[in-house]
N, C-alpha and C positions, 0 to 999 in steps of 0.2 A: 758222527753220529746221526747228523740230520739227513745227511745224503743217503744212508742205510733206510731210514724211514721211507724218504721219498723214494727210492725205489721199490720199497714193498707196497706203498700206497695204491698206487695204478692198477696193480694186480687184483688187491683185494676190492677194489672198485669194479673191478669187473667180475667178480665174485658176486657183489652186491647186486650189481645189475642183471647179472644173470639169475640169482634167487628172485629177484623182483619180478623180472621177465616171467620167469616158471609160474610166482603166486599169480601173476596176472591171469596166465593161460587157465590156472586152476578155476581162478574167480568166473572167468568167462565160458570156462565149459559148466559149469554150476548154474548160470545164468541161461544158457543157451538150453540145457537137459530141464530146468523150470519150465522153461519159454515152451519146450516143446510136450511136456507133460500135461501142461495147460491148454496148450493145442488140442493134443490128443482127447482130454477130457471133455471140452467142448464138443468135438466131433462126436464124441459117445452120448452128450447131453441130448445133441440134434436129432442123432437116430433114435434115440428112447423118445423122444417128443414125437418124432413122426411117428412110430410104433403104436403110441399112445393115440395120436389120431386117427390113424387106422381103424385101432379097435374101438374109438369113440363113434365115428361115422357106422362102424358095422353095427354098435348097439344102438345107434339111432334108426338105422333102416330096421332091426327086428323090433323095435319098439313101435315103429309105423305099421308094419306086418300085421302087430299084436291087434293094435287100433282097429285096422280094417277087419279083421278078425270078428273083433267085438262087435263091430257094429252089424256086422253079417249076422252074427248070433242072435243081437238083440232086436234085428228084423225078422229074424226068423220065429223069435220067441213072439213078437207081436201078432204075427200069422197065427201061430197056433192058437191063442190066446182068443183071437176074434173067431176062429173057427169053434174053439170051445164053446166061446160064449152066443153064439147063432144055434149049436146042437141043445145047448139046454133051454132056449125059449120054446 
């Protein structure tokens, strides 16, 4: 009886080792897939940050242009007011 169980045991051990190896492959695949998803997400975040930075710089340029135009308008208003005040005298 012992010899029969002994003969069957190595075959079962091979199956257990094979199942363990398959489980390791599945776990490693999940880990690698998760890491790939994290890297992809970080790449998307970097691209979005660059786009937002570009939009921010564009808005700053527009604001600077508006400020320049406001100063020009104020300067022109002062000239007009000075002319009007001279005519009233």
